C-alpha positions in Angstrom: -9.4 -28.7 -11.3 -6.6 -26.5 -12.8 -5.4 -27.4 -16.3 -2.3 -29.5 -16.7 0.9 -27.4 -17.1 1.1 -28.1 -20.8 -2.5 -26.8 -21.2 -2.1 -23.5 -19.3 -2.4 -20.4 -21.3 0.7 -18.3 -21.8 -1.4 -15.1 -21.6 -0.6 -13.5 -18.3 -3.9 -11.5 -18.4 -5.7 -14.8 -17.5 -4.0 -15.0 -14.1 -5.7 -13.3 -11.2 -2.4 -12.7 -9.4 -0.9 -10.9 -12.4 -4.0 -8.7 -12.8 -3.9 -7.8 -9.1 -0.2 -6.9 -9.3 -0.9 -4.7 -12.3 -3.7 -3.0 -10.5 -1.5 -2.3 -7.5 1.2 -0.9 -9.8 -1.3 1.4 -11.5 -2.6 2.5 -8.0 1.0 3.4 -6.9 1.7 5.3 -10.1 -1.5 7.3 -9.9 -0.9 8.0 -6.2 2.6 9.3 -6.9 1.4 11.4 -9.8 -1.8 12.9 -8.3 -1.3 12.8 -4.6 2.3 12.5 -3.3 5.6 11.0 -4.3 6.9 11.4 -0.7 4.3 9.4 1.2 2.6 6.2 0.2 -1.2 5.5 0.5 -0.5 3.1 3.3 1.5 5.8 5.2 -1.3 8.3 4.5 -3.9 5.9 5.8 -2.0 5.3 9.0 -1.4 9.0 9.5 -5.1 9.7 8.9 -6.0 7.2 11.6 -3.5 8.7 14.1 -4.7 12.2 13.4 -8.3 11.2 14.2 -7.3 9.3 17.3 -4.1 10.9 18.6 -4.0 8.8 21.7 -3.8 5.6 19.8 -0.2 5.4 18.7 -0.3 1.6 19.0 -1.6 1.6 15.4 2.0 2.4 14.3 3.3 -0.8 15.7 0.5 -2.8 14.3 0.9 -1.4 10.8 4.7 -1.6 10.8 4.6 -5.3 11.6 2.5 -6.0 8.5 3.7 -3.4 6.0 7.1 -2.9 4.5 6.5 0.6 3.1 6.0 2.4 6.4 8.8 4.8 7.3 11.2 3.5 10.0 11.2 6.6 12.1 7.7 8.1 11.8 8.9 11.3 13.4 10.2 13.1 10.3 6.8 13.1 8.6 4.5 16.1 8.9 1.7 14.9 11.1 -0.2 18.2 11.0 -1.2 18.1 7.3 -1.8 14.4 6.9 -5.6 14.5 6.4 
């Protein structure tokens, strides 16, 4: 049973959601520094899948319905050098 509100720790590092968010922020920062500041890891993943299976463009619609950081028109991206 979770502790009563008055007994909860004020230390954010004890909350799983906070730690997950910090890890995600660290991942984005490292991705932008070492890989690309023009394409996200989610976009890269999608483009990698599409490059391996060029006939399966339906992955775009599946990913765009669940992710907010995919580009609206995918056409401006360089599909040839994605993977």
